[in-house]
C-alpha positions as CSV (number, residue, x, y, z in Angstrom):
1,M,3.0,-98.6,162.9
2,S,-0.6,-99.2,161.8
3,R,-3.0,-102.8,162.3
4,V,-4.2,-103.1,158.8
5,L,-6.5,-105.8,157.3
6,V,-6.5,-106.7,153.5
7,T,-9.0,-108.9,151.6
8,G,-8.3,-110.2,148.7
9,G,-4.8,-110.5,149.7
10,A,-3.7,-113.8,148.5
11,S,-2.8,-112.4,144.6
12,G,-2.5,-109.5,142.4
13,L,-3.2,-105.8,143.8
14,G,-4.1,-107.3,147.4
15,E,-0.5,-109.1,147.9
16,A,1.3,-106.2,146.0
17,L,-0.1,-103.8,148.9
18,V,0.5,-106.4,151.6
19,A,4.3,-106.8,150.7
20,Q,3.9,-102.6,150.7
21,F,2.7,-102.4,153.9
22,V,4.8,-104.5,155.7
23,A,7.9,-103.5,154.2
24,Q,6.8,-99.6,155.8
25,G,6.4,-101.3,159.3
26,H,3.0,-102.2,159.5
27,Q,1.0,-105.0,160.8
28,V,-1.1,-107.0,158.3
29,L,-3.5,-109.3,158.6
30,R,-3.6,-111.0,154.8
31,T,-7.2,-113.0,154.2
32,D,-8.5,-114.4,151.2
33,I,-10.9,-116.5,150.1
34,G,-8.3,-119.6,150.4
35,T,-8.1,-121.8,153.5
36,T,-4.1,-121.1,153.2
37,Y,-1.8,-119.6,152.1
38,A,1.2,-120.7,150.6
39,G,3.6,-117.4,150.7
40,D,5.5,-115.6,154.0
41,T,4.7,-116.5,156.9
42,G,2.4,-113.3,158.7
43,P,-0.7,-113.7,160.1
44,Y,-3.6,-115.3,157.6
45,L,-7.1,-115.7,158.0
46,Q,-9.7,-116.7,155.0
47,L,-12.5,-114.4,154.4
48,D,-15.0,-114.8,151.7
49,V,-16.6,-111.2,151.4
50,R,-19.9,-113.1,150.6
51,N,-19.8,-114.8,153.5
52,P,-21.0,-112.5,157.3
53,A,-19.7,-115.1,159.7
54,D,-16.4,-114.8,158.0
55,W,-16.5,-110.8,159.0
56,D,-17.4,-111.9,162.0
57,A,-14.0,-114.0,162.6
58,A,-12.4,-111.4,160.6
59,V,-13.4,-108.4,163.6
60,A,-12.9,-111.1,166.8
61,W,-9.3,-112.1,165.3
62,C,-8.4,-108.1,164.9
63,E,-10.0,-107.3,168.6
64,E,-7.8,-110.9,170.2
65,H,-5.0,-110.5,168.5
66,W,-4.4,-106.3,167.9
67,G,-6.5,-104.4,170.5
68,G,-8.6,-103.6,167.1
69,L,-7.8,-102.2,163.7
70,D,-6.8,-99.3,161.7
71,I,-7.2,-99.8,158.1
72,L,-9.5,-102.0,156.3
73,V,-8.3,-102.5,152.7
74,N,-11.6,-103.8,150.8
75,N,-9.5,-105.0,148.0
76,A,-11.4,-108.2,146.9
77,G,-13.2,-108.4,143.9
78,I,-13.5,-110.2,140.3
79,A,-13.8,-109.1,137.0
80,T,-16.9,-109.1,135.1
81,G,-18.7,-107.9,131.7
82,G,-20.7,-108.1,128.9
83,R,-23.3,-106.8,126.8
84,I,-26.5,-106.0,128.6
85,D,-28.5,-108.6,126.3
86,V,-25.8,-111.6,126.9
87,E,-24.6,-111.5,130.0
88,T,-26.7,-113.3,132.5
89,L,-28.8,-112.2,135.4
90,D,-26.6,-115.3,137.5
91,E,-23.6,-113.3,136.4
92,W,-25.1,-110.0,137.6
93,D,-25.7,-111.4,140.7
94,R,-22.8,-113.0,141.6
95,V,-20.7,-109.4,140.6
96,I,-22.9,-107.2,142.9
97,D,-22.7,-109.8,146.2
98,I,-18.4,-109.7,145.9
99,N,-17.6,-106.4,144.5
100,L,-20.0,-104.5,146.0
101,M,-22.0,-106.2,149.1
102,G,-18.3,-107.6,149.6
103,V,-17.1,-104.1,150.4
104,V,-20.6,-103.1,152.2
105,R,-20.6,-105.9,154.3
106,G,-16.8,-105.3,155.4
107,C,-17.6,-101.4,155.9
108,R,-20.5,-102.8,157.9
109,A,-18.5,-105.1,160.2
110,F,-15.9,-102.4,161.5
111,T,-17.8,-99.5,161.6
112,P,-18.8,-100.7,165.2
113,V,-14.9,-101.2,165.6
114,F,-13.7,-97.9,163.9
115,K,-16.6,-96.0,166.0
116,R,-15.6,-97.1,169.5
117,Q,-11.9,-96.6,168.7
118,H,-13.1,-92.7,167.2
119,S,-10.6,-93.7,164.6
120,G,-10.0,-95.8,161.7
121,Y,-9.7,-95.9,158.1
122,F,-11.6,-97.5,155.0
123,V,-9.5,-98.0,151.7
124,N,-12.1,-99.4,148.6
125,T,-11.1,-100.7,145.4
126,A,-13.3,-99.4,142.8
127,S,-12.1,-99.0,139.6
128,A,-11.6,-96.6,136.9
129,A,-14.8,-97.8,135.9
130,G,-16.4,-96.5,138.8
131,L,-15.8,-93.1,137.4
132,M,-15.9,-94.0,133.7
133,H,-19.0,-96.2,132.2
134,P,-17.2,-98.1,128.9
135,P,-19.7,-100.3,126.8
136,M,-19.9,-103.6,127.6
137,M,-19.4,-103.2,131.1
138,S,-22.7,-102.6,132.5
139,S,-22.1,-105.0,135.5
140,Y,-18.7,-104.2,136.8
141,N,-19.6,-100.3,136.0
142,T,-22.8,-100.6,138.2
143,V,-20.9,-102.3,140.9
144,K,-17.7,-99.9,141.0
145,A,-19.8,-96.8,140.7
146,G,-21.3,-98.2,143.8
147,V,-17.9,-98.7,145.8
148,V,-17.1,-94.8,145.2
149,A,-20.8,-93.8,145.8
150,L,-20.4,-95.8,149.4
151,S,-17.1,-94.8,149.6
152,E,-17.9,-90.8,149.5
153,T,-21.3,-91.7,151.5
154,L,-19.3,-93.1,154.4
155,S,-16.6,-90.2,154.1
156,H,-19.2,-87.9,155.4
157,E,-21.0,-90.0,157.6
158,L,-18.1,-91.5,159.3
159,H,-16.4,-88.2,159.8
160,P,-17.3,-87.2,163.1
161,Y,-15.8,-90.4,164.6
162,G,-12.9,-89.3,163.1
163,V,-12.8,-92.3,160.2
164,N,-11.3,-91.9,156.7
165,V,-12.1,-93.2,153.6
166,S,-10.4,-93.8,150.8
167,V,-11.4,-95.2,147.3
168,V,-9.0,-96.4,144.8
169,C,-9.6,-96.4,140.7
170,P,-6.9,-98.0,138.8
171,S,-7.6,-98.6,134.9
172,F,-6.2,-102.1,133.8
173,F,-2.7,-103.4,134.7
174,R,-1.3,-106.7,134.8
175,T,-2.5,-109.1,137.6
176,N,-4.2,-112.4,138.0
177,L,-7.7,-110.6,137.4
178,A,-8.5,-111.7,134.2
179,D,-8.3,-115.3,135.4
180,S,-11.7,-114.7,137.4
181,F,-14.0,-113.6,134.0
182,Q,-16.1,-116.4,133.4
183,G,-20.1,-115.8,132.0
184,A,-22.1,-116.0,128.7
185,D,-20.2,-113.0,126.8
186,T,-17.2,-114.7,126.0
187,A,-16.3,-112.0,123.6
188,M,-16.1,-109.6,126.2
189,S,-14.2,-111.6,128.3
190,S,-11.5,-112.3,125.7
191,S,-11.2,-108.3,125.3
192,G,-10.8,-107.6,128.8
193,R,-8.2,-110.4,129.7
194,R,-6.1,-109.1,126.6
195,L,-6.7,-105.0,128.3
196,I,-5.1,-106.7,131.4
197,E,-2.3,-108.7,129.6
198,K,-1.0,-106.3,127.8
199,S,-0.9,-103.3,130.2
200,P,2.9,-101.4,131.1
201,R,1.4,-101.2,134.7
202,T,2.2,-104.1,137.4
203,A,0.3,-104.6,140.7
204,D,3.3,-103.0,142.0
205,D,2.8,-100.3,140.3
206,I,-0.6,-99.4,141.5
207,A,0.3,-100.4,145.1
208,T,3.6,-98.0,145.1
209,V,1.0,-95.3,144.0
210,V,-1.9,-96.3,146.8
211,L,-0.1,-96.3,149.7
212,A,1.4,-93.2,148.8
213,G,-2.1,-91.7,148.3
214,I,-3.2,-93.6,151.8
215,A,-0.5,-91.6,153.5
216,K,-1.6,-88.2,152.2
217,R,-5.4,-89.4,153.0
218,R,-6.5,-88.7,149.5
219,F,-10.4,-89.4,149.1
220,L,-10.1,-90.0,145.6
221,I,-6.6,-92.0,144.7
222,I,-6.5,-92.6,140.6
223,P,-3.2,-94.1,140.2
224,D,-2.2,-93.9,136.7
225,R,-2.1,-91.6,134.2
226,P,-4.5,-93.5,131.7
227,A,-7.4,-93.4,134.6
228,R,-6.6,-89.9,135.6
229,L,-6.9,-88.6,131.6
230,G,-10.5,-90.5,131.3
231,Y,-11.4,-88.5,134.6
232,L,-10.3,-85.4,133.3
233,T,-11.5,-86.0,130.3
234,K,-15.2,-87.0,131.4
235,R,-15.2,-84.2,133.5
236,W,-13.6,-81.3,131.5
237,A,-14.1,-82.2,128.0
238,R,-17.6,-84.5,127.9
239,P,-18.3,-84.0,124.5
240,L,-14.9,-86.1,123.5
241,Y,-15.5,-88.5,126.5
242,D,-18.9,-89.7,124.4
243,W,-17.4,-89.7,121.0
244,Q,-14.3,-91.7,122.5
245,M,-17.4,-94.5,124.5
246,R,-19.2,-94.1,120.8
247,K,-16.2,-95.1,118.7
248,V,-15.9,-97.9,121.2
249,A,-18.8,-99.1,121.1
250,A,-19.3,-99.0,117.2
251,K,-16.0,-101.4,117.0
252,A,-17.6,-104.1,119.1
253,H,-20.8,-103.6,117.3
254,S,-19.2,-104.1,114.2
255,R,-17.2,-106.8,115.5
256,A,-20.5,-109.0,117.1
257,E,-21.9,-108.5,113.6
258,K,-18.7,-109.7,112.0
259,A,-18.9,-113.3,114.4
260,Q,-22.7,-113.4,114.0
261,Q,-22.5,-114.1,110.2
262,T,-19.5,-116.3,110.8
263,H,-21.3,-118.2,113.3
264,G,-24.8,-117.8,111.6
């Protein structure tokens, strides 16, 4: 039985991960940005991944109640995206602070704990966008690629201390993540929302594969077929991958031109 902390655990993939960890008999501390959680009666702690003081409090909680931690799931994040000349720099700052620096803060907070224990496991939620980089998603692609790079770095850096690292890279699945879309490029937000809401995959589907990957200590966990196919296409059929991405860009360009003519 492991001691597990999950960020962003009140909804979406985080909530599904918590449920499956609990079902397997693990001790789980659910954390999220809200002051309370209205669901089950398991332990809950408010944790804003942007706030170093909240991370200090999470470390203190784990040491006081459990004497340490076995698995930290850095899952909290938001959806964002947009064309490079439309999305604002404030939007870039926001997604970097949450989706990338939130993971950095979590890893920094618990690395001393894991080093002292000579054991531990970071599970960082990235995205298929961390491996493949579709157009009109500059900020999201960038931060998720950063999470992949951070995870790979730590998998080597912390190996001498007995620390494992996995990075999770799903494609679109049904969740409330779409509710976090905000920003200047409303066309991109609408497109992203449609892709999320129309996906045949659920958060529970993704969580099942993630826990199986954790059990096998896989570094790269790609939990759905579209993400795996895209990743393999990029690796082994790069001209086809480039053609697909430029086709997406051409369609977006056409839509943008029509919208400009309509509202011009």
